[in-house]
N, C-alpha and C positions, 0 to 999 in steps of 0.2 A: 697729783701724780708724783711718783717717786723718781722722776728724772729719766725714766725709760721711755723710749719712743713706742707709741702704740701702732704696731704694724697691721693690726686687724686679723692676725693669724691666731687660730685657736690651737691649744696644745691638747693632745690626747695621750692617755696612758695606754700602752700596748699590753694586752693581757692574752695569754695563751689559752685557747678554748679548753684544752684538756685539763689544765690546772684549775680553771674556773669550774669545770664540771666536777672535779674531785672535791673541791671546797664546798660546792652546793650539796652534793650527796643526796640528790632528790630521790633516787631509786630506793636507797636504804630507808629514807624517811617514809616513803609511801608503802613499800613492800617488805621492809625488814631486812636485816642483815642475813647473810647466808646461814650462820649458826644460831642466831637468836630466835628464829621462827618468824612467821609472817606478821607484818604490822598492818596488813590490809584488814585483818580481822577486827581491828579497833573501830572500823567504820561500820555503820548500820548496814543491814542487808540491802536496803534500798540504794544507799550510796554505792555499795559494791556492784550492784546490778547496773547502775547508771554508768559508773566508771568502766566496767567491763563492756557494756553495750556500746558506749560511744567509741571506745578504742577499737572494739571489734568492727563496728560499722565503718570507721575510717580505714582500717586495714583491709576489709572486704572490698570497699569501694576502690581503693588504690590497686588492690590485687586484680580486680575486674578490669580496670582501665589499662594497667600495664600488661595484663594477659592478652587483651585484645590487640594492643600495639605489638607485642611480641609475636602473636600468631599472624598478624598482618605482615610483619617483616619477614618471618620465616616463609610464609606462603608466597609472598611476593618475590622473595629471593629464589625460591624453587621454580616459580613460573618463569622468571627471567632466565634462570639456568636452562630450563627446557627450551625456551625460545632460542637462546643462543646456540644450544646444541642442535636444534632442528635446522636453523639457518646456516650452520656450518662455521660459526665464529669460534666455537670450541668443540672439542670432542671429549667425551667422558668415557673412561674405561669402567663400565658398570660391573664387570666381573671382579675387577680389583676392589671397587667400592664395596661389593657384597662380601668379598673375602675379609676386608678390613672391619666391616660391621660385625661379622660373625666372630672375629678375633676379639673385638671389644666386648661383645656379649659374654664370651667365655670369661674374660678378665673380670667383668662386673659380677658375674655369677659367683666366681671364686671369692671375691672380696665381700660379697653380700652375705656369705654364709657366716662369717665371724667379723662383725664390725670392729674397728679400732677402739682402743680403750677410751680415747677422748670422746668418741661418739656415745659410747655406753654411759659414761659418767654424765654427760650433758643430758642424755635422755632420762637418766635417773633424777637429775635435778629438776627437769621439767615436770616429770611425773610427780615428784614430791610437792612442787609448787602448786600443781593443779589439785592434788588431793587436799592440801592445806587451805586453798582458796577456791573451794568448789563453786561458791556463789559468783565470785568474780570471773572465774573461768567459764561458767555457764553463760553469764552475761556477754562475755567476749565472743563465745561461739555463736550465740544468737545474733549479736550485732554483726558478726562477720558474715553470716548467712544473709542477713538483711542487706548488708552493703553489697554483697555479690549480686543480689536480685535487683538492686536499684540502678 
C-alpha cells in the first residue's frame, strides 16, 4: 500500500447523460445524419424488417398498455365526478362546460387549418425518413399492429 488508509469506499465518475448520449451518437450511426441520407439502407432487408418489427412491436405493446391505463383513469375519473355530482358533494355547471368546450372546438378548428411551421417541417422530415427507409418503416408498422393486438 502507498500509506493511504483503505476506507472501503469506491469512487465514481459523475457523467451527465446528455453529454454521454451526444458522444455515443447512436442514432446517427444507425439511421444516418439529417443531411447525409439514411444509414439504415446499409443493412440487409431482413435486418431492416427485424429492427422495424421489434421496435414497432415494443411501441405497440406499450401504446396498448398505456392506452388502457389512460382510458381507465379518464373513465374512472368521470364516474367519480358523476357520483360526487349525484350525491351533492359537488355541483357542475354543465351549460358553462358546454360553452367552454364549444369555444375550445372553434380555437382548435382555426389552428388546424394551417399548422405552425415547426409541425410542417417535422412532418416533412418524418415523410422523408419513411420514404427513404420503406422496409424499416413497413416492419415498424407491422410490429406496431402486432404489439397492439397482443
